[in-house]
N, CA, C and O atoms as a GROMACS GRO file, in nm:
protein
  576
    1MET      N    1  -6.922  -0.216   7.598
    1MET     CA    2  -6.936  -0.175   7.765
    1MET      C    3  -6.812  -0.259   7.839
    1MET      O    4  -6.793  -0.376   7.806
    2TYR      N    5  -6.731  -0.198   7.938
    2TYR     CA    6  -6.638  -0.232   7.987
    2TYR      C    7  -6.726  -0.296   8.128
    2TYR      O    8  -6.786  -0.219   8.202
    3ARG      N    9  -6.726  -0.429   8.149
    3ARG     CA   10  -6.794  -0.474   8.274
    3ARG      C   11  -6.681  -0.557   8.356
    3ARG      O   12  -6.580  -0.607   8.307
    4PHE      N   13  -6.718  -0.560   8.484
    4PHE     CA   14  -6.666  -0.624   8.575
    4PHE      C   15  -6.745  -0.749   8.606
    4PHE      O   16  -6.684  -0.855   8.621
    5PHE      N   17  -6.891  -0.745   8.619
    5PHE     CA   18  -6.956  -0.846   8.641
    5PHE      C   19  -7.041  -0.891   8.529
    5PHE      O   20  -7.092  -0.805   8.457
    6SER      N   21  -7.061  -1.013   8.506
    6SER     CA   22  -7.147  -1.071   8.366
    6SER      C   23  -7.289  -1.024   8.384
    6SER      O   24  -7.336  -0.994   8.494
    7LYS      N   25  -7.347  -1.018   8.284
    7LYS     CA   26  -7.532  -0.971   8.297
    7LYS      C   27  -7.551  -1.061   8.430
    7LYS      O   28  -7.567  -1.005   8.538
    8ALA      N   29  -7.551  -1.206   8.418
    8ALA     CA   30  -7.599  -1.288   8.509
    8ALA      C   31  -7.576  -1.233   8.637
    8ALA      O   32  -7.670  -1.195   8.707
    9GLU      N   33  -7.457  -1.226   8.673
    9GLU     CA   34  -7.401  -1.168   8.813
    9GLU      C   35  -7.464  -1.027   8.851
    9GLU      O   36  -7.507  -0.997   8.963
   10GLU      N   37  -7.463  -0.953   8.746
   10GLU     CA   38  -7.545  -0.847   8.796
   10GLU      C   39  -7.674  -0.849   8.820
   10GLU      O   40  -7.729  -0.766   8.892
   11ASP      N   41  -7.731  -0.936   8.766
   11ASP     CA   42  -7.894  -0.986   8.778
   11ASP      C   43  -7.907  -1.032   8.921
   11ASP      O   44  -7.994  -0.987   8.995
   12ILE      N   45  -7.806  -1.136   8.965
   12ILE     CA   46  -7.831  -1.160   9.106
   12ILE      C   47  -7.805  -1.053   9.202
   12ILE      O   48  -7.869  -1.058   9.307
   13ILE      N   49  -7.717  -0.951   9.182
   13ILE     CA   50  -7.713  -0.853   9.263
   13ILE      C   51  -7.812  -0.768   9.286
   13ILE      O   52  -7.845  -0.735   9.400
   14ILE      N   53  -7.886  -0.711   9.149
   14ILE     CA   54  -7.984  -0.615   9.137
   14ILE      C   55  -8.092  -0.702   9.215
   14ILE      O   56  -8.150  -0.635   9.299
   15ARG      N   57  -8.134  -0.842   9.209
   15ARG     CA   58  -8.229  -0.890   9.259
   15ARG      C   59  -8.206  -0.881   9.419
   15ARG      O   60  -8.300  -0.848   9.491
   16ALA      N   61  -8.097  -0.906   9.466
   16ALA     CA   62  -8.085  -0.869   9.622
   16ALA      C   63  -8.095  -0.735   9.671
   16ALA      O   64  -8.123  -0.706   9.787
   17ILE      N   65  -8.069  -0.649   9.573
   17ILE     CA   66  -8.100  -0.499   9.624
   17ILE      C   67  -8.259  -0.478   9.611
   17ILE      O   68  -8.322  -0.418   9.698
   18ARG      N   69  -8.321  -0.534   9.493
   18ARG     CA   70  -8.476  -0.528   9.514
   18ARG      C   71  -8.507  -0.582   9.628
   18ARG      O   72  -8.560  -0.505   9.709
   19ARG      N   73  -8.492  -0.692   9.662
   19ARG     CA   74  -8.549  -0.755   9.773
   19ARG      C   75  -8.535  -0.657   9.925
   19ARG      O   76  -8.621  -0.629  10.008
   20VAL      N   77  -8.397  -0.625   9.920
   20VAL     CA   78  -8.387  -0.528  10.050
   20VAL      C   79  -8.463  -0.407  10.057
   20VAL      O   80  -8.517  -0.362  10.158
   21GLU      N   81  -8.464  -0.344   9.907
   21GLU     CA   82  -8.536  -0.205   9.890
   21GLU      C   83  -8.689  -0.247   9.930
   21GLU      O   84  -8.763  -0.165   9.985
   22LYS      N   85  -8.727  -0.366   9.901
   22LYS     CA   86  -8.886  -0.400   9.910
   22LYS      C   87  -8.916  -0.380  10.057
   22LYS      O   88  -9.027  -0.333  10.083
   23ASN      N   89  -8.852  -0.402  10.134
   23ASN     CA   90  -8.883  -0.423  10.277
   23ASN      C   91  -8.829  -0.302  10.359
   23ASN      O   92  -8.851  -0.290  10.479
   24SER      N   93  -8.769  -0.228  10.300
   24SER     CA   94  -8.700  -0.094  10.389
   24SER      C   95  -8.708   0.021  10.301
   24SER      O   96  -8.730  -0.001  10.182
   25GLU      N   97  -8.694   0.151  10.344
   25GLU     CA   98  -8.681   0.297  10.283
   25GLU      C   99  -8.537   0.297  10.212
   25GLU      O  100  -8.518   0.387  10.130
   26CYS      N  101  -8.457   0.225  10.230
   26CYS     CA  102  -8.315   0.223  10.190
   26CYS      C  103  -8.297   0.219  10.057
   26CYS      O  104  -8.384   0.155   9.998
   27GLU      N  105  -8.181   0.283   9.968
   27GLU     CA  106  -8.162   0.283   9.853
   27GLU      C  107  -8.016   0.228   9.866
   27GLU      O  108  -7.938   0.273   9.950
   28PHE      N  109  -7.986   0.130   9.779
   28PHE     CA  110  -7.841   0.064   9.748
   28PHE      C  111  -7.814   0.086   9.606
   28PHE      O  112  -7.896   0.067   9.516
   29ARG      N  113  -7.697   0.126   9.592
   29ARG     CA  114  -7.627   0.116   9.457
   29ARG      C  115  -7.494   0.045   9.443
   29ARG      O  116  -7.406   0.071   9.525
   30VAL      N  117  -7.477  -0.020   9.372
   30VAL     CA  118  -7.315  -0.095   9.370
   30VAL      C  119  -7.245  -0.042   9.254
   30VAL      O  120  -7.296  -0.035   9.142
   31HIS      N  121  -7.123  -0.003   9.284
   31HIS     CA  122  -7.027   0.086   9.146
   31HIS      C  123  -6.907   0.031   9.153
   31HIS      O  124  -6.839   0.011   9.253
   32VAL      N  125  -6.873  -0.003   8.994
   32VAL     CA  126  -6.742  -0.046   9.005
   32VAL      C  127  -6.650   0.063   8.930
   32VAL      O  128  -6.691   0.140   8.843
   33ASP      N  129  -6.537   0.056   8.972
   33ASP     CA  130  -6.471   0.207   8.949
   33ASP      C  131  -6.340   0.156   8.902
   33ASP      O  132  -6.265   0.097   8.980
   34PHE      N  133  -6.301   0.180   8.751
   34PHE     CA  134  -6.200   0.130   8.683
   34PHE      C  135  -6.094   0.279   8.674
   34PHE      O  136  -6.010   0.282   8.584
   35ALA      N  137  -6.100   0.350   8.732
   35ALA     CA  138  -6.061   0.510   8.703
   35ALA      C  139  -5.953   0.523   8.790
   35ALA      O  140  -5.890   0.428   8.837
   36ASP      N  141  -5.927   0.661   8.814
   36ASP     CA  142  -5.778   0.702   8.908
   36ASP      C  143  -5.729   0.605   8.997
   36ASP      O  144  -5.801   0.588   9.095
   37PRO      N  145  -5.618   0.531   8.990
   37PRO     CA  146  -5.587   0.434   9.059
   37PRO      C  147  -5.483   0.501   9.196
   37PRO      O  148  -5.411   0.430   9.266
   38HIS      N  149  -5.499   0.644   9.208
   38HIS     CA  150  -5.439   0.716   9.316
   38HIS      C  151  -5.525   0.772   9.428
   38HIS      O  152  -5.494   0.829   9.532
   39VAL      N  153  -5.644   0.739   9.377
   39VAL     CA  154  -5.779   0.790   9.477
   39VAL      C  155  -5.773   0.691   9.579
   39VAL      O  156  -5.748   0.575   9.546
   40SER      N  157  -5.796   0.725   9.721
   40SER     CA  158  -5.835   0.612   9.827
   40SER      C  159  -5.967   0.556   9.765
   40SER      O  160  -6.029   0.607   9.672
   41PRO      N  161  -5.999   0.443   9.831
   41PRO     CA  162  -6.111   0.365   9.824
   41PRO      C  163  -6.230   0.470   9.886
   41PRO      O  164  -6.324   0.503   9.812
   42ILE      N  165  -6.224   0.507   9.991
   42ILE     CA  166  -6.332   0.612  10.050
   42ILE      C  167  -6.342   0.732   9.973
   42ILE      O  168  -6.459   0.767   9.960
   43ASP      N  169  -6.262   0.807   9.917
   43ASP     CA  170  -6.263   0.922   9.850
   43ASP      C  171  -6.317   0.867   9.689
   43ASP      O  172  -6.395   0.937   9.625
   44ALA      N  173  -6.278   0.766   9.647
   44ALA     CA  174  -6.360   0.717   9.512
   44ALA      C  175  -6.485   0.679   9.547
   44ALA      O  176  -6.563   0.684   9.453
   45ALA      N  177  -6.539   0.637   9.666
   45ALA     CA  178  -6.681   0.616   9.703
   45ALA      C  179  -6.763   0.720   9.723
   45ALA      O  180  -6.883   0.728   9.697
   46ILE      N  181  -6.673   0.822   9.782
   46ILE     CA  182  -6.775   0.974   9.800
   46ILE      C  183  -6.797   1.035   9.661
   46ILE      O  184  -6.905   1.082   9.622
   47LYS      N  185  -6.681   1.028   9.589
   47LYS     CA  186  -6.713   1.081   9.441
   47LYS      C  187  -6.811   1.016   9.376
   47LYS      O  188  -6.904   1.076   9.322
   48ALA      N  189  -6.796   0.858   9.374
   48ALA     CA  190  -6.920   0.797   9.292
   48ALA      C  191  -7.025   0.819   9.358
   48ALA      O  192  -7.118   0.841   9.281
   49PHE      N  193  -7.068   0.824   9.514
   49PHE     CA  194  -7.216   0.888   9.573
   49PHE      C  195  -7.256   1.011   9.511
   49PHE      O  196  -7.373   1.030   9.478
   50ASN      N  197  -7.154   1.107   9.492
   50ASN     CA  198  -7.210   1.198   9.486
   50ASN      C  199  -7.235   1.236   9.317
   50ASN      O  200  -7.320   1.314   9.272
   51LYS      N  201  -7.143   1.162   9.247
   51LYS     CA  202  -7.182   1.150   9.093
   51LYS      C  203  -7.318   1.083   9.043
   51LYS      O  204  -7.383   1.108   8.941
   52LEU      N  205  -7.344   0.979   9.157
   52LEU     CA  206  -7.494   0.914   9.140
   52LEU      C  207  -7.594   0.982   9.207
   52LEU      O  208  -7.703   0.928   9.223
   53GLN      N  209  -7.572   1.094   9.250
   53GLN     CA  210  -7.666   1.192   9.317
   53GLN      C  211  -7.726   1.104   9.425
   53GLN      O  212  -7.847   1.121   9.437
   54MET      N  213  -7.671   1.014   9.507
   54MET     CA  214  -7.744   0.930   9.608
   54MET      C  215  -7.774   1.009   9.718
   54MET      O  216  -7.858   0.965   9.795
   55GLN      N  217  -7.699   1.164   9.752
   55GLN     CA  218  -7.744   1.241   9.863
   55GLN      C  219  -7.904   1.294   9.860
   55GLN      O  220  -7.956   1.354   9.954
   56TYR      N  221  -7.975   1.262   9.732
   56TYR     CA  222  -8.081   1.321   9.731
   56TYR      C  223  -8.214   1.234   9.748
   56TYR      O  224  -8.323   1.274   9.707
   57THR      N  225  -8.198   1.123   9.805
   57THR     CA  226  -8.299   1.049   9.883
   57THR      C  227  -8.386   1.110   9.973
   57THR      O  228  -8.352   1.210  10.037
   58ARG      N  229  -8.488   1.063   9.984
   58ARG     CA  230  -8.593   1.128  10.082
   58ARG      C  231  -8.534   1.144  10.212
   58ARG      O  232  -8.513   1.258  10.253
   59TYR      N  233  -8.504   1.039  10.286
   59TYR     CA  234  -8.467   1.018  10.391
   59TYR      C  235  -8.303   1.030  10.423
   59TYR      O  236  -8.259   1.013  10.537
   60ARG      N  237  -8.225   1.058  10.313
   60ARG     CA  238  -8.068   1.037  10.302
   60ARG      C  239  -8.002   0.927  10.388
   60ARG      O  240  -7.927   0.929  10.486
   61ASN      N  241  -8.075   0.801  10.291
   61ASN     CA  242  -8.071   0.672  10.336
   61ASN      C  243  -7.979   0.582  10.203
   61ASN      O  244  -7.984   0.460  10.192
   62GLY      N  245  -7.919   0.650  10.135
   62GLY     CA  246  -7.855   0.573  10.048
   62GLY      C  247  -7.740   0.504  10.086
   62GLY      O  248  -7.675   0.555  10.178
   63VAL      N  249  -7.698   0.397  10.034
   63VAL     CA  250  -7.589   0.295  10.052
   63VAL      C  251  -7.532   0.262   9.954
   63VAL      O  252  -7.593   0.203   9.865
   64LEU      N  253  -7.365   0.300   9.939
   64LEU     CA  254  -7.298   0.259   9.832
   64LEU      C  255  -7.192   0.126   9.834
   64LEU      O  256  -7.128   0.115   9.939
   65ILE      N  257  -7.176   0.062   9.767
   65ILE     CA  258  -7.075  -0.029   9.766
   65ILE      C  259  -7.010  -0.026   9.640
   65ILE      O  260  -7.058  -0.041   9.528
   66LEU      N  261  -6.849   0.005   9.690
   66LEU     CA  262  -6.759   0.047   9.578
   66LEU      C  263  -6.696  -0.048   9.549
   66LEU      O  264  -6.672  -0.112   9.652
   67ILE      N  265  -6.643  -0.108   9.438
   67ILE     CA  266  -6.535  -0.175   9.410
   67ILE      C  267  -6.448  -0.125   9.329
   67ILE      O  268  -6.476  -0.057   9.231
   68LEU      N  269  -6.329  -0.158   9.366
   68LEU     CA  270  -6.199  -0.122   9.268
   68LEU      C  271  -6.118  -0.237   9.233
   68LEU      O  272  -6.030  -0.277   9.311
   69PRO      N  273  -6.146  -0.306   9.098
   69PRO     CA  274  -6.121  -0.436   9.095
   69PRO      C  275  -5.987  -0.429   9.052
   69PRO      O  276  -5.921  -0.530   9.075
   70GLU      N  277  -5.926  -0.329   8.992
   70GLU     CA  278  -5.786  -0.341   8.953
   70GLU      C  279  -5.679  -0.351   9.062
   70GLU      O  280  -5.572  -0.410   9.054
   71ARG      N  281  -5.740  -0.268   9.187
   71ARG     CA  282  -5.666  -0.273   9.308
   71ARG      C  283  -5.691  -0.371   9.399
   71ARG      O  284  -5.611  -0.393   9.490
   72ASN      N  285  -5.828  -0.456   9.379
   72ASN     CA  286  -5.858  -0.551   9.458
   72ASN      C  287  -5.894  -0.478   9.601
   72ASN      O  288  -5.861  -0.531   9.707
   73GLU      N  289  -5.967  -0.346   9.596
   73GLU     CA  290  -5.987  -0.266   9.697
   73GLU      C  291  -6.150  -0.257   9.695
   73GLU      O  292  -6.225  -0.316   9.617
   74TYR      N  293  -6.180  -0.186   9.781
   74TYR     CA  294  -6.346  -0.153   9.790
   74TYR      C  295  -6.366  -0.088   9.905
   74TYR      O  296  -6.289  -0.100  10.000
   75ALA      N  297  -6.469  -0.016   9.905
   75ALA     CA  298  -6.542   0.079  10.020
   75ALA      C  299  -6.690   0.036  10.043
   75ALA      O  300  -6.750  -0.045   9.973
   76ILE      N  301  -6.746   0.104  10.155
   76ILE     CA  302  -6.853   0.099  10.160
   76ILE      C  303  -6.917   0.216  10.248
   76ILE      O  304  -6.868   0.230  10.361
   77ILE      N  305  -7.013   0.297  10.213
   77ILE     CA  306  -7.059   0.406  10.274
   77ILE      C  307  -7.217   0.456  10.256
   77ILE      O  308  -7.278   0.445  10.150
   78GLY      N  309  -7.263   0.505  10.358
   78GLY     CA  310  -7.392   0.523  10.374
   78GLY      C  311  -7.413   0.693  10.386
   78GLY      O  312  -7.323   0.768  10.424
   79ASP      N  313  -7.544   0.735  10.350
   79ASP     CA  314  -7.558   0.888  10.363
   79ASP      C  315  -7.592   0.924  10.501
   79ASP      O  316  -7.643   0.839  10.574
   80ILE      N  317  -7.571   1.034  10.538
   80ILE     CA  318  -7.613   1.064  10.666
   80ILE      C  319  -7.731   1.017  10.763
   80ILE      O  320  -7.720   0.998  10.884
   81GLY      N  321  -7.844   1.002  10.686
   81GLY     CA  322  -7.992   0.958  10.766
   81GLY      C  323  -7.933   0.824  10.818
   81GLY      O  324  -7.959   0.797  10.935
   82ILE      N  325  -7.853   0.729  10.743
   82ILE     CA  326  -7.807   0.608  10.777
   82ILE      C  327  -7.705   0.597  10.914
   82ILE      O  328  -7.713   0.536  11.021
   83ASN      N  329  -7.609   0.689  10.855
   83ASN     CA  330  -7.497   0.720  10.963
   83ASN      C  331  -7.545   0.737  11.094
   83ASN      O  332  -7.493   0.686  11.194
   84SER      N  333  -7.671   0.829  11.092
   84SER     CA  334  -7.710   0.864  11.242
   84SER      C  335  -7.755   0.748  11.306
   84SER      O  336  -7.776   0.777  11.424
   85LYS      N  337  -7.778   0.645  11.286
   85LYS     CA  338  -7.857   0.537  11.323
   85LYS      C  339  -7.757   0.447  11.346
   85LYS      O  340  -7.748   0.414  11.464
   86VAL      N  341  -7.646   0.375  11.238
   86VAL     CA  342  -7.558   0.299  11.284
   86VAL      C  343  -7.414   0.361  11.333
   86VAL      O  344  -7.397   0.482  11.320
   87SER      N  345  -7.327   0.292  11.379
   87SER     CA  346  -7.193   0.335  11.401
   87SER      C  347  -7.101   0.285  11.304
   87SER      O  348  -7.121   0.190  11.228
   88SER      N  349  -6.997   0.356  11.312
   88SER     CA  350  -6.869   0.311  11.217
   88SER      C  351  -6.844   0.166  11.256
   88SER      O  352  -6.783   0.100  11.171
   89HIS      N  353  -6.876   0.110  11.356
   89HIS     CA  354  -6.816  -0.023  11.389
   89HIS      C  355  -6.908  -0.116  11.303
   89HIS      O  356  -6.869  -0.223  11.255
   90TYR      N  357  -7.050  -0.058  11.285
   90TYR     CA  358  -7.151  -0.158  11.207
   90TYR      C  359  -7.104  -0.171  11.061
   90TYR      O  360  -7.124  -0.280  11.008
   91TRP      N  361  -7.030  -0.050  10.972
   91TRP     CA  362  -6.985  -0.053  10.879
   91TRP      C  363  -6.843  -0.112  10.862
   91TRP      O  364  -6.803  -0.153  10.753
   92ASN      N  365  -6.771  -0.113  10.971
   92ASN     CA  366  -6.627  -0.223  10.992
   92ASN      C  367  -6.676  -0.352  10.974
   92ASN      O  368  -6.619  -0.420  10.888
   93ASP      N  369  -6.791  -0.411  11.050
   93ASP     CA  370  -6.843  -0.531  11.038
   93ASP      C  371  -6.882  -0.586  10.897
   93ASP      O  372  -6.847  -0.697  10.857
   94VAL      N  373  -6.965  -0.490  10.818
   94VAL     CA  374  -7.001  -0.506  10.673
   94VAL      C  375  -6.880  -0.489  10.589
   94VAL      O  376  -6.880  -0.544  10.478
   95TYR      N  377  -6.782  -0.424  10.624
   95TYR     CA  378  -6.647  -0.440  10.542
   95TYR      C  379  -6.594  -0.552  10.564
   95TYR      O  380  -6.539  -0.600  10.464
   96ASP      N  381  -6.589  -0.628  10.679
   96ASP     CA  382  -6.510  -0.766  10.704
   96ASP      C  383  -6.597  -0.869  10.655
   96ASP      O  384  -6.542  -0.977  10.634
   97LEU      N  385  -6.705  -0.862  10.634
   97LEU     CA  386  -6.811  -0.928  10.596
   97LEU      C  387  -6.743  -0.973  10.407
   97LEU      O  388  -6.697  -1.082  10.370
   98MET      N  389  -6.756  -0.875  10.343
   98MET     CA  390  -6.738  -0.859  10.203
   98MET      C  391  -6.568  -0.872  10.205
   98MET      O  392  -6.528  -0.898  10.092
   99LYS      N  393  -6.485  -0.863  10.280
   99LYS     CA  394  -6.320  -0.883  10.258
   99LYS      C  395  -6.339  -1.027  10.267
   99LYS      O  396  -6.294  -1.079  10.165
  100ALA      N  397  -6.393  -1.122  10.356
  100ALA     CA  398  -6.404  -1.230  10.343
  100ALA      C  399  -6.431  -1.326  10.251
  100ALA      O  400  -6.399  -1.444  10.265
  101TYR      N  401  -6.504  -1.268  10.133
  101TYR     CA  402  -6.544  -1.318   9.992
  101TYR      C  403  -6.467  -1.248   9.895
  101TYR      O  404  -6.418  -1.307   9.799
  102TYR      N  405  -6.454  -1.137   9.910
  102TYR     CA  406  -6.367  -1.060   9.817
  102TYR      C  407  -6.219  -1.112   9.801
  102TYR      O  408  -6.156  -1.112   9.695
  103VAL      N  409  -6.174  -1.156   9.920
  103VAL     CA  410  -6.045  -1.184   9.905
  103VAL      C  411  -5.982  -1.331   9.833
  103VAL      O  412  -5.866  -1.360   9.806
  104ASP      N  413  -6.124  -1.419   9.811
  104ASP     CA  414  -6.126  -1.505   9.702
  104ASP      C  415  -6.189  -1.476   9.582
  104ASP      O  416  -6.248  -1.565   9.520
  105GLY      N  417  -6.184  -1.366   9.545
  105GLY     CA  418  -6.261  -1.325   9.439
  105GLY      C  419  -6.419  -1.361   9.397
  105GLY      O  420  -6.469  -1.369   9.285
  106ARG      N  421  -6.484  -1.381   9.536
  106ARG     CA  422  -6.629  -1.410   9.512
  106ARG      C  423  -6.715  -1.293   9.543
  106ARG      O  424  -6.794  -1.296   9.637
  107TYR      N  425  -6.697  -1.170   9.449
  107TYR     CA  426  -6.737  -1.083   9.450
  107TYR      C  427  -6.903  -1.040   9.455
  107TYR      O  428  -6.954  -0.943   9.510
  108VAL      N  429  -6.975  -1.157   9.370
  108VAL     CA  430  -7.119  -1.147   9.392
  108VAL      C  431  -7.163  -1.196   9.507
  108VAL      O  432  -7.252  -1.140   9.570
  109LEU      N  433  -7.099  -1.313   9.548
  109LEU     CA  434  -7.150  -1.380   9.686
  109LEU      C  435  -7.132  -1.251   9.776
  109LEU      O  436  -7.236  -1.204   9.823
  110GLY      N  437  -7.021  -1.193   9.804
  110GLY     CA  438  -6.998  -1.095   9.895
  110GLY      C  439  -7.084  -0.961   9.902
  110GLY      O  440  -7.124  -0.902  10.003
  111THR      N  441  -7.103  -0.930   9.766
  111THR     CA  442  -7.177  -0.813   9.765
  111THR      C  443  -7.323  -0.839   9.804
  111THR      O  444  -7.386  -0.754   9.867
  112VAL      N  445  -7.381  -0.964   9.763
  112VAL     CA  446  -7.514  -1.006   9.802
  112VAL      C  447  -7.544  -1.024   9.976
  112VAL      O  448  -7.641  -0.985  10.042
  113GLU      N  449  -7.432  -1.092  10.016
  113GLU     CA  450  -7.422  -1.090  10.165
  113GLU      C  451  -7.428  -0.961  10.228
  113GLU      O  452  -7.492  -0.942  10.331
  114ALA      N  453  -7.363  -0.873  10.170
  114ALA     CA  454  -7.332  -0.732  10.234
  114ALA      C  455  -7.468  -0.650  10.245
  114ALA      O  456  -7.515  -0.594  10.344
  115ILE      N  457  -7.513  -0.659  10.130
  115ILE     CA  458  -7.681  -0.597  10.088
  115ILE      C  459  -7.784  -0.628  10.190
  115ILE      O  460  -7.862  -0.554  10.250
  116GLU      N  461  -7.757  -0.792  10.196
  116GLU     CA  462  -7.861  -0.844  10.298
  116GLU      C  463  -7.833  -0.820  10.441
  116GLU      O  464  -7.926  -0.804  10.520
  117MET      N  465  -7.701  -0.817  10.479
  117MET     CA  466  -7.669  -0.794  10.618
  117MET      C  467  -7.701  -0.613  10.643
  117MET      O  468  -7.744  -0.571  10.751
  118ILE      N  469  -7.678  -0.540  10.548
  118ILE     CA  470  -7.728  -0.421  10.573
  118ILE      C  471  -7.867  -0.397  10.584
  118ILE      O  472  -7.913  -0.330  10.677
  119GLY      N  473  -7.947  -0.454  10.485
  119GLY     CA  474  -8.095  -0.456  10.492
  119GLY      C  475  -8.155  -0.526  10.608
  119GLY      O  476  -8.270  -0.490  10.632
  120LEU      N  477  -8.113  -0.604  10.676
  120LEU     CA  478  -8.146  -0.671  10.818
  120LEU      C  479  -8.152  -0.578  10.899
  120LEU      O  480  -8.256  -0.563  10.962
  121GLU      N  481  -8.049  -0.496  10.918
  121GLU     CA  482  -8.014  -0.366  11.008
  121GLU      C  483  -8.110  -0.257  10.994
  121GLU      O  484  -8.185  -0.221  11.086
  122LEU      N  485  -8.107  -0.194  10.858
  122LEU     CA  486  -8.168  -0.107  10.821
  122LEU      C  487  -8.318  -0.076  10.826
  122LEU      O  488  -8.364   0.036  10.848
  123VAL      N  489  -8.402  -0.208  10.800
  123VAL     CA  490  -8.509  -0.232  10.818
  123VAL      C  491  -8.581  -0.185  10.951
  123VAL      O  492  -8.698  -0.146  10.948
  124LYS      N  493  -8.508  -0.190  11.063
  124LYS     CA  494  -8.532  -0.147  11.173
  124LYS      C  495  -8.560   0.007  11.201
  124LYS      O  496  -8.645   0.054  11.276
  125TYR      N  497  -8.476   0.069  11.130
  125TYR     CA  498  -8.474   0.228  11.130
  125TYR      C  499  -8.540   0.269  11.009
  125TYR      O  500  -8.571   0.389  11.011
  126PHE      N  501  -8.568   0.215  10.917
  126PHE     CA  502  -8.614   0.264  10.774
  126PHE      C  503  -8.722   0.154  10.718
  126PHE      O  504  -8.706   0.103  10.607
  127PRO      N  505  -8.822   0.124  10.793
  127PRO     CA  506  -8.918   0.050  10.765
  127PRO      C  507  -8.999   0.088  10.620
  127PRO      O  508  -9.036   0.204  10.604
  128SER      N  509  -9.022  -0.003  10.530
  128SER     CA  510  -9.102   0.008  10.411
  128SER      C  511  -9.205   0.098  10.442
  128SER      O  512  -9.285   0.056  10.526
  129GLU      N  513  -9.226   0.215  10.396
  129GLU     CA  514  -9.373   0.288  10.417
  129GLU      C  515  -9.449   0.308  10.257
  129GLU      O  516  -9.567   0.341  10.251
  130ARG      N  517  -9.377   0.286  10.147
  130ARG     CA  518  -9.428   0.275  10.033
  130ARG      C  519  -9.323   0.211   9.941
  130ARG      O  520  -9.202   0.202   9.964
  131ASP      N  521  -9.395   0.164   9.826
  131ASP     CA  522  -9.317   0.108   9.722
  131ASP      C  523  -9.278   0.208   9.621
  131ASP      O  524  -9.336   0.229   9.514
  132HIS      N  525  -9.182   0.263   9.663
  132HIS     CA  526  -9.108   0.389   9.566
  132HIS      C  527  -8.967   0.381   9.572
  132HIS      O  528  -8.910   0.401   9.679
  133ASN      N  529  -8.886   0.346   9.437
  133ASN     CA  530  -8.754   0.316   9.412
  133ASN      C  531  -8.700   0.447   9.394
  133ASN      O  532  -8.741   0.501   9.291
  134GLU      N  533  -8.628   0.507   9.456
  134GLU     CA  534  -8.573   0.652   9.454
  134GLU      C  535  -8.455   0.641   9.334
  134GLU      O  536  -8.440   0.735   9.256
  135LEU      N  537  -8.379   0.529   9.325
  135LEU     CA  538  -8.258   0.551   9.278
  135LEU      C  539  -8.255   0.424   9.206
  135LEU      O  540  -8.298   0.324   9.264
  136PRO      N  541  -8.196   0.411   9.051
  136PRO     CA  542  -8.182   0.272   8.992
  136PRO      C  543  -8.105   0.199   9.053
  136PRO      O  544  -8.019   0.237   9.133
  137ASP      N  545  -8.137   0.056   9.011
  137ASP     CA  546  -8.103  -0.063   9.088
  137ASP      C  547  -7.960  -0.102   9.020
  137ASP      O  548  -7.865  -0.148   9.084
  138GLU      N  549  -7.959  -0.079   8.888
  138GLU     CA  550  -7.840  -0.115   8.817
  138GLU      C  551  -7.705  -0.081   8.881
  138GLU      O  552  -7.682   0.016   8.954
  139ILE      N  553  -7.612  -0.183   8.839
  139ILE     CA  554  -7.484  -0.145   8.863
  139ILE      C  555  -7.397  -0.051   8.750
  139ILE      O  556  -7.381  -0.075   8.631
  140SER      N  557  -7.351   0.056   8.823
  140SER     CA  558  -7.295   0.150   8.740
  140SER      C  559  -7.141   0.152   8.757
  140SER      O  560  -7.094   0.121   8.866
  141TYR      N  561  -7.056   0.189   8.645
  141TYR     CA  562  -6.919   0.185   8.630
  141TYR      C  563  -6.859   0.303   8.576
  141TYR      O  564  -6.910   0.372   8.488
  142THR      N  565  -6.744   0.326   8.635
  142THR     CA  566  -6.636   0.458   8.590
  142THR      C  567  -6.532   0.395   8.532
  142THR      O  568  -6.456   0.321   8.594
  143ARG      N  569  -6.524   0.421   8.409
  143ARG     CA  570  -6.410   0.357   8.319
  143ARG      C  571  -6.287   0.463   8.315
  143ARG      O  572  -6.304   0.582   8.339
  144LYS      N  573  -6.153   0.404   8.280
  144LYS     CA  574  -6.033   0.487   8.249
  144LYS      C  575  -6.062   0.607   8.170
  144LYS      O  576  -5.971   0.683   8.139
   0.00000   0.00000   0.00000
């Protein structure tokens, strides 16, 4: 299996996802894409979001962090339930936080910090009602 993160690094990110999902009804996925180098990060994120069927959550509250390691690019997108609550400026702030870490190759820490930042905001709009995980927490990959 072609990986970007080691198993230990994946476990750190998955634990962060589970911590945030425990306190809110939001669903997080991290996807690493090694595929088409000609697709924009946002288009790649939309494609991955749909492929991972993130649009089928109860409250349309999925968040995808996409990493394109071969291009040192990334994107973050939220579903319509989340985007109806937060502004595009908010996503820019999260992107800037990720960039501060990713530029130095600190992808694990940047991803965890982004997940935690998003979780702090989204718990206001989607507080935990039940302990139900709608989407898998593991990191997914698209290969060439």
